[in-house]
N, C-alpha and C positions, 0 to 999 in steps of 0.2 A: 568572457563568459566560459569560453572553451578551455581556459587554464584551470577550470574547476575539476575537469576530468583527467588532467595530466597525471596525477598521482594515482596509481592503481589501488593503493591501499585506502586512500580516502574515497575513491569511487565505490570500493566494496563496502565501506562504512555506510556511505549514502544509500547503497542498494538495500543493504540490511535494515536501515532505518525506514526506508519506503516500505519494504515488505511488512515490517511490524505495524507501521502506521496503517497500511491497507487492511491487515487482519483485524486491528482494532476497530477501524471504521466499519468493516464487514460485520463484525459481531454486534457492535452497536446498532447498526442498521437492521440487522435481523431481529434483535431484541425489541427495538422500537416499532418496527414495521409489522412484525408478526406475533410477537409474544404479549407486548403491552399495548397493542393497537386500540383496544377499547377504552384505555385510560388516557390516551394522548389526544390532543386536539389535531385537527386536520393538517395544520401546518407542519406540525412535528412529525406526523405520519408521512408526508410528503418528503420531508428532508431525511427521514429514515430510510425510505425507499431510494432516495438518490445516493445514500451512503452505500447501499447494497450494490449499486453500479459503480461508484468511484472506488470502493474498497478494493475489489478484485483487479481494477485497472492499475492502481498503485502497486499491488502485488506483482502484477506482470512486468511493470516498468522497472521495479526493484530487482526483480529476478534477472532480466536482461542485463542491467547494470552490474549485478553480481557476477553473472557469467563472463561478462566482458573483462571485468577487473581480474577474476581469477585466471582467465586465459592469459592476460597480460603478465600475471605473477608466475605463470607456469605451475599453477595448482590444479588438482582435480576438481571437478564440479561438485 
């Protein structure tokens, strides 16, 4: 599993993907949990609120991966 992070360029790509995925989850969660909450059933509202928690977590993990990869590539943050 640790071979996955040996290549710094691949790690940077994974970090970018996690950041974009986290942003999309956050936006969908905010829309579902706060904008369209009157039109959604309770289960979907709960899932939307969970996305509001999971989205920023993925953004933070992706950002740390990206910083690590860029440091190994000797690039600016």
